[in-house]
KENU-138591 format. One record per residue (C-alpha): residue number from 1; residue in three letters; x, y, z. Coordinates in nm, 2 decimals. Each point is the difference from the previous one (the first is absolute). Example, Ala and Ser with C-alpha at 12.3 -4.5 7.8 and 13.67 -1.06 7.14 Angstrom:
residues 2
{atom 1; ALA; {1.23; -0.45; 0.78}},
{atom 2; SER; {0.14; 0.34; -0.07}},
***
This chain:
residues 409
{atom 1; MET; {-3.48; 3.71; -1.31}},
{atom 2; LYS; {0.25; 0.21; -0.20}},
{atom 3; GLN; {0.04; 0.23; 0.30}},
{atom 4; LEU; {0.06; -0.29; 0.24}},
{atom 5; GLY; {0.25; -0.14; -0.24}},
{atom 6; ALA; {0.18; 0.33; -0.02}},
{atom 7; LEU; {0.00; 0.03; 0.38}},
{atom 8; PHE; {0.14; -0.35; 0.04}},
{atom 9; LEU; {0.28; 0.08; -0.25}},
{atom 10; SER; {0.08; 0.32; 0.18}},
{atom 11; LEU; {0.02; -0.17; 0.34}},
{atom 12; LEU; {0.22; -0.28; -0.15}},
{atom 13; LEU; {0.23; 0.27; -0.15}},
{atom 14; LEU; {0.02; 0.18; 0.33}},
{atom 15; ALA; {0.08; -0.33; 0.19}},
{atom 16; THR; {0.27; -0.08; -0.26}},
{atom 17; GLN; {0.15; 0.34; 0.03}},
{atom 18; ALA; {0.00; -0.02; 0.38}},
{atom 19; GLN; {0.16; -0.34; -0.01}},
{atom 20; ALA; {0.27; 0.13; -0.24}},
{atom 21; GLN; {0.07; 0.30; 0.23}},
{atom 22; SER; {0.02; -0.24; 0.30}},
{atom 23; LYS; {0.25; -0.22; -0.18}},
{atom 24; ALA; {0.20; 0.30; -0.11}},
{atom 25; ALA; {0.02; 0.13; 0.36}},
{atom 26; LEU; {0.11; -0.35; 0.13}},
{atom 27; GLU; {0.26; -0.02; -0.28}},
{atom 28; LYS; {0.14; 0.33; 0.13}},
{atom 29; GLN; {-0.01; -0.12; 0.35}},
{atom 30; TYR; {0.18; -0.32; -0.11}},
{atom 31; GLN; {0.28; 0.18; -0.16}},
{atom 32; SER; {0.05; 0.21; 0.31}},
{atom 33; TRP; {-0.01; -0.32; 0.22}},
{atom 34; LEU; {0.27; -0.16; -0.21}},
{atom 35; VAL; {0.23; 0.30; 0.06}},
{atom 36; LYS; {-0.08; 0.05; 0.37}},
{atom 37; THR; {-0.05; -0.35; 0.12}},
{atom 38; ILE; {0.17; -0.25; -0.23}},
{atom 39; TRP; {0.31; 0.19; -0.11}},
{atom 40; PRO; {0.14; 0.05; 0.36}},
{atom 41; GLN; {-0.04; -0.37; 0.08}},
{atom 42; ALA; {0.16; -0.10; -0.33}},
{atom 43; ARG; {0.29; 0.24; 0.05}},
{atom 44; SER; {0.06; -0.15; 0.35}},
{atom 45; ARG; {0.03; -0.34; -0.17}},
{atom 46; GLY; {0.27; 0.11; -0.24}},
{atom 47; VAL; {-0.22; 0.08; -0.30}},
{atom 48; SER; {0.13; 0.29; -0.21}},
{atom 49; LYS; {-0.22; 0.28; -0.12}},
{atom 50; ASN; {0.08; -0.10; -0.36}},
{atom 51; THR; {-0.13; -0.35; 0.07}},
{atom 52; PHE; {-0.31; 0.13; 0.17}},
{atom 53; ASP; {-0.08; 0.25; -0.28}},
{atom 54; LEU; {0.05; -0.27; -0.27}},
{atom 55; ALA; {-0.23; -0.24; 0.18}},
{atom 56; PHE; {-0.29; 0.25; 0.02}},
{atom 57; SER; {0.06; 0.18; -0.33}},
{atom 58; GLY; {-0.34; 0.02; -0.17}},
{atom 59; VAL; {-0.16; -0.23; 0.27}},
{atom 60; THR; {-0.35; 0.08; 0.10}},
{atom 61; LEU; {-0.26; -0.17; 0.22}},
{atom 62; ASN; {-0.15; -0.32; -0.15}},
{atom 63; TRP; {-0.37; 0.01; 0.06}},
{atom 64; GLU; {-0.06; -0.34; -0.16}},
{atom 65; LEU; {0.16; -0.19; 0.29}},
{atom 66; PRO; {-0.23; -0.19; 0.24}},
{atom 67; ASP; {-0.07; 0.08; 0.36}},
{atom 68; LEU; {0.09; 0.37; -0.01}},
{atom 69; VAL; {-0.09; 0.22; 0.30}},
{atom 70; PRO; {0.04; 0.37; -0.10}},
{atom 71; PRO; {0.10; 0.22; 0.30}},
{atom 72; GLY; {-0.30; 0.10; 0.20}},
{atom 73; SER; {-0.21; -0.29; -0.11}},
{atom 74; LYS; {-0.08; -0.31; 0.21}},
{atom 75; ALA; {0.15; -0.34; -0.07}},
{atom 76; GLU; {-0.27; -0.27; -0.05}},
{atom 77; VAL; {0.00; -0.36; -0.12}},
{atom 78; PRO; {-0.10; 0.03; -0.37}},
{atom 79; GLN; {-0.35; -0.13; -0.07}},
{atom 80; LYS; {0.12; -0.22; -0.29}},
{atom 81; GLN; {0.24; -0.17; 0.25}},
{atom 82; GLN; {-0.28; -0.06; 0.24}},
{atom 83; GLN; {-0.21; -0.16; -0.28}},
{atom 84; ALA; {0.29; -0.19; -0.16}},
{atom 85; GLU; {-0.08; -0.36; -0.05}},
{atom 86; PHE; {0.24; -0.23; 0.17}},
{atom 87; GLY; {0.16; -0.22; -0.27}},
{atom 88; SER; {0.04; -0.37; 0.02}},
{atom 89; PRO; {0.36; -0.10; 0.08}},
{atom 90; ASP; {0.02; -0.20; -0.33}},
{atom 91; ARG; {-0.01; 0.33; -0.20}},
{atom 92; TYR; {0.36; 0.05; 0.12}},
{atom 93; PHE; {0.10; -0.32; -0.18}},
{atom 94; ASN; {-0.17; 0.06; -0.33}},
{atom 95; ARG; {0.13; -0.20; -0.29}},
{atom 96; GLY; {0.16; 0.29; -0.19}},
{atom 97; SER; {0.19; 0.14; 0.29}},
{atom 98; VAL; {0.14; -0.33; 0.12}},
{atom 99; ASP; {0.09; -0.13; -0.35}},
{atom 100; SER; {0.16; 0.33; -0.11}},
{atom 101; ALA; {0.21; 0.03; 0.32}},
{atom 102; THR; {0.11; -0.36; -0.04}},
{atom 103; SER; {0.09; 0.00; -0.37}},
{atom 104; VAL; {0.18; 0.33; 0.00}},
{atom 105; GLY; {0.16; -0.09; 0.33}},
{atom 106; ARG; {0.16; -0.31; -0.16}},
{atom 107; GLN; {0.14; 0.22; -0.28}},
{atom 108; MET; {0.14; 0.24; 0.26}},
{atom 109; ALA; {0.15; -0.29; 0.20}},
{atom 110; GLU; {0.21; -0.10; -0.30}},
{atom 111; LYS; {0.09; 0.36; -0.11}},
{atom 112; TYR; {0.11; 0.11; 0.35}},
{atom 113; ALA; {0.12; -0.34; 0.14}},
{atom 114; SER; {0.34; 0.13; 0.10}},
{atom 115; THR; {-0.14; 0.31; 0.18}},
{atom 116; LEU; {-0.27; -0.21; 0.17}},
{atom 117; ASP; {0.26; -0.26; 0.11}},
{atom 118; SER; {0.23; 0.27; 0.14}},
{atom 119; VAL; {-0.28; 0.17; 0.20}},
{atom 120; GLU; {-0.12; -0.33; 0.13}},
{atom 121; LYS; {0.35; -0.09; 0.12}},
{atom 122; ARG; {0.03; 0.34; 0.17}},
{atom 123; THR; {-0.34; 0.02; 0.16}},
{atom 124; GLY; {-0.13; -0.36; 0.02}},
{atom 125; VAL; {-0.32; 0.11; -0.19}},
{atom 126; PRO; {-0.09; -0.24; -0.28}},
{atom 127; GLY; {0.00; 0.15; -0.35}},
{atom 128; ARG; {-0.35; -0.14; -0.07}},
{atom 129; ILE; {-0.13; 0.21; 0.29}},
{atom 130; ILE; {0.17; 0.32; -0.12}},
{atom 131; LEU; {-0.14; -0.07; -0.35}},
{atom 132; ALA; {-0.35; -0.05; 0.12}},
{atom 133; ILE; {0.00; 0.34; 0.19}},
{atom 134; TRP; {0.15; 0.17; -0.30}},
{atom 135; GLY; {-0.27; -0.14; -0.21}},
{atom 136; ARG; {-0.28; 0.09; 0.23}},
{atom 137; GLU; {0.12; 0.36; 0.06}},
{atom 138; SER; {0.07; 0.11; -0.35}},
{atom 139; GLY; {-0.03; -0.29; -0.25}},
{atom 140; TYR; {0.38; -0.04; 0.00}},
{atom 141; GLY; {0.03; 0.37; -0.09}},
{atom 142; ARG; {-0.24; -0.02; -0.29}},
{atom 143; VAL; {-0.29; 0.19; 0.18}},
{atom 144; ALA; {0.02; 0.37; -0.05}},
{atom 145; ILE; {0.07; 0.21; 0.32}},
{atom 146; PRO; {-0.21; 0.30; -0.09}},
{atom 147; HIS; {0.04; 0.28; 0.26}},
{atom 148; ASN; {0.24; 0.27; 0.09}},
{atom 149; THR; {0.12; -0.10; 0.35}},
{atom 150; PHE; {0.02; 0.36; 0.13}},
{atom 151; GLN; {-0.34; 0.09; -0.13}},
{atom 152; VAL; {-0.16; -0.31; 0.17}},
{atom 153; LEU; {0.19; 0.03; 0.33}},
{atom 154; GLY; {-0.03; 0.38; 0.01}},
{atom 155; THR; {-0.38; -0.02; -0.06}},
{atom 156; LYS; {-0.05; -0.27; 0.26}},
{atom 157; ALA; {0.23; 0.17; 0.26}},
{atom 158; PHE; {-0.20; 0.33; -0.05}},
{atom 159; MET; {-0.35; -0.15; 0.00}},
{atom 160; SER; {-0.07; -0.36; 0.09}},
{atom 161; ALA; {-0.11; -0.18; 0.31}},
{atom 162; ARG; {0.36; -0.11; 0.07}},
{atom 163; LYS; {0.18; 0.33; -0.05}},
{atom 164; ASP; {0.28; -0.07; 0.25}},
{atom 165; TYR; {0.08; -0.34; -0.16}},
{atom 166; PHE; {0.02; 0.14; -0.35}},
{atom 167; GLU; {0.19; 0.31; 0.12}},
{atom 168; ASP; {0.28; -0.24; 0.12}},
{atom 169; GLU; {-0.01; -0.19; -0.32}},
{atom 170; LEU; {0.02; 0.32; -0.20}},
{atom 171; ILE; {0.32; 0.10; 0.19}},
{atom 172; ALA; {0.14; -0.35; -0.06}},
{atom 173; ALA; {-0.07; 0.04; -0.38}},
{atom 174; LEU; {0.19; 0.32; 0.00}},
{atom 175; GLN; {0.29; -0.17; 0.17}},
{atom 176; ILE; {0.00; -0.27; -0.27}},
{atom 177; ALA; {0.01; 0.27; -0.27}},
{atom 178; GLN; {0.29; 0.17; 0.19}},
{atom 179; GLU; {0.20; -0.32; 0.00}},
{atom 180; GLY; {-0.03; -0.02; -0.37}},
{atom 181; HIS; {-0.13; -0.36; -0.04}},
{atom 182; VAL; {-0.22; 0.12; -0.29}},
{atom 183; PRO; {-0.08; 0.35; -0.14}},
{atom 184; SER; {-0.29; 0.15; 0.19}},
{atom 185; GLY; {-0.20; 0.03; -0.32}},
{atom 186; ALA; {0.03; -0.38; -0.04}},
{atom 187; MET; {-0.13; -0.08; 0.35}},
{atom 188; ARG; {-0.33; -0.16; -0.09}},
{atom 189; SER; {-0.24; -0.14; 0.25}},
{atom 190; SER; {-0.34; -0.16; 0.05}},
{atom 191; TRP; {-0.30; 0.21; 0.11}},
{atom 192; ALA; {0.10; -0.08; 0.36}},
{atom 193; GLY; {0.37; 0.11; -0.05}},
{atom 194; ALA; {0.16; -0.34; -0.03}},
{atom 195; LEU; {0.31; 0.01; -0.21}},
{atom 196; GLY; {0.14; -0.19; -0.29}},
{atom 197; GLN; {-0.02; -0.37; -0.09}},
{atom 198; PRO; {-0.01; -0.14; 0.36}},
{atom 199; GLN; {-0.24; 0.27; 0.11}},
{atom 200; PHE; {0.19; 0.13; 0.30}},
{atom 201; MET; {-0.12; 0.29; 0.20}},
{atom 202; PRO; {0.28; 0.26; 0.01}},
{atom 203; SER; {0.08; -0.08; 0.37}},
{atom 204; SER; {0.04; -0.37; -0.09}},
{atom 205; PHE; {0.22; 0.10; -0.29}},
{atom 206; LEU; {0.24; 0.18; 0.23}},
{atom 207; GLN; {0.02; -0.30; 0.23}},
{atom 208; TYR; {0.00; -0.29; -0.25}},
{atom 209; ALA; {0.07; 0.10; -0.36}},
{atom 210; ALA; {0.32; -0.17; -0.12}},
{atom 211; ASP; {0.25; 0.04; -0.28}},
{atom 212; GLY; {-0.02; -0.32; -0.19}},
{atom 213; ASP; {0.21; 0.09; -0.31}},
{atom 214; GLY; {0.29; 0.18; 0.18}},
{atom 215; ASP; {-0.05; 0.34; -0.15}},
{atom 216; GLY; {-0.02; 0.17; 0.34}},
{atom 217; HIS; {-0.38; 0.07; -0.02}},
{atom 218; ALA; {-0.32; -0.18; 0.09}},
{atom 219; ASP; {-0.21; 0.06; -0.31}},
{atom 220; ILE; {-0.32; -0.19; 0.06}},
{atom 221; TRP; {-0.16; 0.16; -0.30}},
{atom 222; THR; {0.21; -0.12; -0.29}},
{atom 223; SER; {0.25; -0.25; 0.14}},
{atom 224; GLU; {-0.12; -0.35; 0.03}},
{atom 225; ALA; {0.31; -0.10; 0.20}},
{atom 226; ASP; {-0.06; 0.28; 0.26}},
{atom 227; THR; {-0.37; -0.11; 0.02}},
{atom 228; ILE; {0.09; -0.36; 0.07}},
{atom 229; ALA; {0.26; 0.10; 0.25}},
{atom 230; SER; {-0.23; 0.24; 0.18}},
{atom 231; ILE; {-0.29; -0.25; 0.04}},
{atom 232; GLY; {0.25; -0.26; 0.13}},
{atom 233; ALA; {0.14; 0.26; 0.25}},
{atom 234; TYR; {-0.35; 0.09; 0.12}},
{atom 235; LEU; {-0.09; -0.35; 0.08}},
{atom 236; ASP; {0.33; -0.08; 0.15}},
{atom 237; GLN; {-0.01; 0.29; 0.24}},
{atom 238; HIS; {-0.36; -0.08; 0.09}},
{atom 239; GLY; {0.11; -0.34; 0.13}},
{atom 240; TRP; {-0.01; -0.25; -0.29}},
{atom 241; VAL; {0.11; -0.34; 0.14}},
{atom 242; SER; {0.25; -0.16; -0.24}},
{atom 243; GLY; {-0.08; -0.36; -0.07}},
{atom 244; ARG; {-0.36; 0.01; 0.09}},
{atom 245; ASP; {-0.29; 0.00; -0.24}},
{atom 246; TRP; {-0.30; 0.24; 0.02}},
{atom 247; GLY; {-0.26; -0.26; 0.05}},
{atom 248; PHE; {-0.19; -0.31; -0.11}},
{atom 249; GLU; {-0.36; -0.07; -0.11}},
{atom 250; VAL; {-0.17; -0.24; 0.24}},
{atom 251; THR; {-0.32; -0.17; 0.08}},
{atom 252; VAL; {-0.17; 0.09; 0.33}},
{atom 253; PRO; {-0.23; -0.26; 0.14}},
{atom 254; SER; {-0.33; 0.11; 0.15}},
{atom 255; SER; {0.13; -0.11; 0.34}},
{atom 256; VAL; {0.25; 0.29; -0.01}},
{atom 257; SER; {-0.15; 0.34; 0.07}},
{atom 258; CYS; {0.05; 0.27; -0.26}},
{atom 259; ALA; {0.03; 0.24; 0.29}},
{atom 260; LEU; {0.35; -0.12; 0.06}},
{atom 261; GLU; {0.12; 0.22; -0.29}},
{atom 262; GLY; {0.26; 0.28; 0.06}},
{atom 263; PRO; {0.36; 0.07; 0.05}},
{atom 264; ASP; {-0.05; 0.02; 0.38}},
{atom 265; GLN; {-0.13; -0.36; 0.02}},
{atom 266; GLY; {0.30; -0.18; -0.15}},
{atom 267; ARG; {0.13; -0.34; 0.08}},
{atom 268; SER; {0.26; -0.24; -0.15}},
{atom 269; ILE; {-0.11; -0.13; -0.33}},
{atom 270; SER; {0.03; -0.36; 0.14}},
{atom 271; ARG; {-0.26; 0.09; 0.26}},
{atom 272; TRP; {-0.24; 0.13; -0.28}},
{atom 273; GLU; {0.05; -0.34; -0.16}},
{atom 274; GLU; {-0.08; -0.18; 0.33}},
{atom 275; ILE; {-0.35; 0.16; 0.00}},
{atom 276; GLY; {-0.07; -0.11; -0.35}},
{atom 277; ILE; {0.12; 0.28; -0.24}},
{atom 278; GLU; {0.17; -0.14; -0.31}},
{atom 279; ARG; {0.17; 0.14; -0.31}},
{atom 280; VAL; {-0.23; -0.02; -0.30}},
{atom 281; SER; {0.27; -0.15; -0.22}},
{atom 282; GLY; {0.01; -0.32; 0.21}},
{atom 283; ARG; {0.37; 0.06; 0.07}},
{atom 284; PRO; {0.12; 0.05; 0.35}},
{atom 285; PHE; {0.12; 0.34; 0.12}},
{atom 286; PRO; {0.38; 0.04; -0.03}},
{atom 287; ASP; {0.17; -0.12; 0.32}},
{atom 288; HIS; {0.16; 0.34; 0.07}},
{atom 289; GLU; {-0.34; 0.17; -0.03}},
{atom 290; ARG; {-0.17; -0.26; 0.23}},
{atom 291; ARG; {0.22; 0.10; 0.29}},
{atom 292; ASN; {-0.07; 0.37; -0.05}},
{atom 293; GLU; {-0.31; 0.21; 0.08}},
{atom 294; GLY; {-0.28; 0.04; -0.25}},
{atom 295; TYR; {-0.33; 0.19; 0.00}},
{atom 296; LEU; {-0.35; -0.08; -0.13}},
{atom 297; LEU; {-0.12; 0.22; -0.28}},
{atom 298; MET; {-0.35; -0.02; -0.14}},
{atom 299; PRO; {-0.06; 0.32; -0.21}},
{atom 300; ALA; {-0.35; -0.10; -0.09}},
{atom 301; GLY; {-0.07; -0.20; 0.32}},
{atom 302; ARG; {-0.16; -0.33; -0.10}},
{atom 303; ASN; {-0.09; 0.15; -0.34}},
{atom 304; GLY; {0.34; -0.05; -0.16}},
{atom 305; PRO; {0.35; -0.14; 0.02}},
{atom 306; ALA; {0.18; -0.03; 0.33}},
{atom 307; PHE; {0.37; 0.03; 0.07}},
{atom 308; ILE; {0.27; -0.05; 0.26}},
{atom 309; VAL; {0.23; 0.29; -0.04}},
{atom 310; THR; {0.34; 0.09; 0.15}},
{atom 311; PRO; {0.14; 0.33; 0.14}},
{atom 312; ASN; {0.10; 0.08; -0.36}},
{atom 313; PHE; {-0.36; 0.04; -0.10}},
{atom 314; TYR; {-0.03; 0.29; 0.25}},
{atom 315; VAL; {0.32; 0.15; -0.14}},
{atom 316; LEU; {-0.19; 0.01; -0.34}},
{atom 317; LYS; {-0.29; 0.17; 0.18}},
{atom 318; ASP; {0.24; 0.27; 0.12}},
{atom 319; TYR; {0.04; 0.09; -0.37}},
{atom 320; ASN; {-0.38; 0.03; -0.03}},
{atom 321; MET; {-0.23; -0.05; 0.29}},
{atom 322; SER; {-0.23; -0.25; -0.17}},
{atom 323; ASP; {-0.03; -0.37; 0.05}},
{atom 324; LEU; {-0.10; -0.04; -0.36}},
{atom 325; TYR; {0.30; 0.20; -0.12}},
{atom 326; ALA; {0.24; -0.21; 0.19}},
{atom 327; LEU; {-0.17; -0.32; -0.12}},
{atom 328; PHE; {0.00; 0.12; -0.36}},
{atom 329; VAL; {0.38; 0.07; 0.02}},
{atom 330; GLY; {0.08; -0.34; 0.15}},
{atom 331; HIS; {-0.23; -0.19; -0.24}},
{atom 332; VAL; {0.13; 0.18; -0.31}},
{atom 333; GLY; {0.36; -0.05; 0.12}},
{atom 334; ASP; {-0.06; -0.37; 0.03}},
{atom 335; ARG; {-0.16; -0.01; -0.35}},
{atom 336; ILE; {0.30; 0.18; -0.15}},
{atom 337; GLN; {0.26; -0.24; 0.15}},
{atom 338; TYR; {-0.18; -0.33; 0.06}},
{atom 339; GLY; {-0.27; 0.01; -0.26}},
{atom 340; VAL; {-0.28; -0.07; 0.25}},
{atom 341; GLY; {-0.36; 0.03; -0.10}},
{atom 342; ASP; {-0.30; 0.17; 0.16}},
{atom 343; PHE; {-0.09; -0.05; 0.36}},
{atom 344; SER; {-0.16; -0.34; 0.06}},
{atom 345; ALA; {-0.30; 0.14; 0.19}},
{atom 346; ARG; {-0.23; 0.23; -0.18}},
{atom 347; TRP; {-0.13; 0.34; 0.11}},
{atom 348; ALA; {-0.37; -0.04; 0.08}},
{atom 349; ALA; {-0.26; 0.26; -0.08}},
{atom 350; ILE; {-0.05; 0.24; 0.28}},
{atom 351; ASP; {-0.30; 0.22; 0.09}},
{atom 352; LYS; {-0.02; 0.35; -0.16}},
{atom 353; LEU; {0.10; 0.24; 0.28}},
{atom 354; TYR; {0.11; 0.36; 0.01}},
{atom 355; ARG; {0.28; 0.13; 0.21}},
{atom 356; SER; {-0.25; 0.18; 0.22}},
{atom 357; ASP; {-0.17; -0.34; 0.07}},
{atom 358; ILE; {0.33; -0.14; 0.12}},
{atom 359; ALA; {0.08; 0.31; 0.20}},
{atom 360; ALA; {-0.34; -0.05; 0.18}},
{atom 361; MET; {0.10; -0.35; 0.08}},
{atom 362; GLN; {0.33; 0.11; 0.13}},
{atom 363; ARG; {-0.16; 0.26; 0.23}},
{atom 364; SER; {-0.24; -0.26; 0.13}},
{atom 365; LEU; {0.29; -0.24; 0.07}},
{atom 366; GLU; {0.20; 0.27; 0.17}},
{atom 367; LYS; {-0.29; 0.08; 0.23}},
{atom 368; GLN; {0.00; -0.37; 0.10}},
{atom 369; GLY; {0.37; 0.01; 0.09}},
{atom 370; HIS; {0.16; -0.13; -0.31}},
{atom 371; ASP; {0.32; 0.14; -0.15}},
{atom 372; VAL; {-0.08; 0.04; -0.37}},
{atom 373; GLY; {0.31; 0.20; -0.08}},
{atom 374; GLY; {-0.19; 0.33; -0.05}},
{atom 375; VAL; {-0.33; 0.10; -0.18}},
{atom 376; ASP; {0.11; 0.04; -0.36}},
{atom 377; GLY; {-0.26; -0.21; -0.19}},
{atom 378; LEU; {0.26; -0.25; -0.10}},
{atom 379; PRO; {0.01; -0.36; 0.14}},
{atom 380; GLY; {0.36; -0.04; 0.11}},
{atom 381; PHE; {0.11; -0.30; 0.20}},
{atom 382; LYS; {-0.11; 0.15; 0.33}},
{atom 383; THR; {-0.35; 0.07; -0.13}},
{atom 384; ARG; {-0.02; -0.35; -0.16}},
{atom 385; ARG; {0.09; -0.19; 0.31}},
{atom 386; SER; {-0.22; 0.23; 0.22}},
{atom 387; ILE; {-0.29; -0.10; -0.23}},
{atom 388; GLY; {0.10; -0.36; 0.04}},
{atom 389; ARG; {0.01; 0.03; 0.38}},
{atom 390; TRP; {-0.34; 0.17; 0.00}},
{atom 391; GLN; {-0.15; -0.27; -0.22}},
{atom 392; GLU; {0.14; -0.28; 0.23}},
{atom 393; ALA; {-0.14; 0.18; 0.31}},
{atom 394; ASN; {-0.34; 0.03; -0.16}},
{atom 395; GLY; {-0.03; -0.36; -0.12}},
{atom 396; GLN; {0.06; 0.08; -0.37}},
{atom 397; LYS; {0.23; -0.18; -0.24}},
{atom 398; ALA; {0.32; 0.21; 0.01}},
{atom 399; THR; {0.09; 0.13; -0.35}},
{atom 400; CYS; {0.22; 0.29; 0.13}},
{atom 401; PHE; {-0.12; 0.23; -0.27}},
{atom 402; PRO; {-0.27; 0.26; -0.02}},
{atom 403; GLU; {-0.34; -0.11; -0.12}},
{atom 404; LYS; {-0.35; 0.14; -0.04}},
{atom 405; GLY; {-0.25; -0.08; 0.27}},
{atom 406; MET; {0.26; -0.07; 0.27}},
{atom 407; GLY; {-0.17; 0.22; 0.26}},
{atom 408; LEU; {0.30; 0.23; 0.03}},
{atom 409; GLN; {-0.11; 0.29; -0.22}},
***
């Protein structure tokens, strides 16, 4: 037994040494890649050698980042992602997150009232919406932004499944440093390379970051005014319609198919009313909204709240491609300004499913001719309504949400 133990330790030591040697070789390859591949591109975009050298001074590969694909290895879907449990939508609206974003948001509404009012007049984006995004992205600047931007983007550009995308973002980050909006050493990001308090990717920064305090820079790391102005500019340039709301919670009678969900199945809000959809508050829709187009949103199918949303909801989705994200922002914004309570409808319990289960359903639906929006293991609106159409076609009660025992897996 002692001999076997010694043999195991020896093999472990050899494996550890081999891994260390492999990482050292890749580190050397990485430094060469920065000089031969990244520097010429940066120079062509106006980045100076001094800026480049400062950005990468002491920067090495970060092996702790997720989804890395070292050169020469094959990109695969991580097993932990395949086996990840799909979370119930109500987790996104946990008490702590909603209450904290609301209470701190009200404080920020008072503290930055003048800046918010100025940005709203310029862009048409309500201050409550800007605040809700700010709160969701960085806790109004209170959440630490932990990573060195150039280490994250450099690592991902050198060895990730989306190398080309991150290479472009790395060059954009170098341009930001060159323009002097913030010292390169202070350019902190998330593990995905998103920058500052509004969590802009570098390319988004170059397009939408705004100077809100008049100092000639767009400092989204330490300037609250610049952060507010930048979020407003982003939404404005993505098509925010001034004067329209984001949406309204509604009741959907059983006579109305949940498969009518989606931004490509819009109709005037007055027509939604005609088929039986009503606001939960008992109040009528505003007259100017009734004349305009709205869209049915049922993020948990028949298992949760339903909404009629406006084009502004999909502008919020441009910020983060998630129905629940956009819904959180709209809801928290309303709580900040209007003091509304929780949704009237409750999120019902859903079956325990894994993303691989949902992906299997999506593949089955695709084979039957349904457009599920891609096989990703997440039930977006195209998957939800495809499930509803399949349920209706097979004589089942349409819930428009994945369930165990549906016959699709």
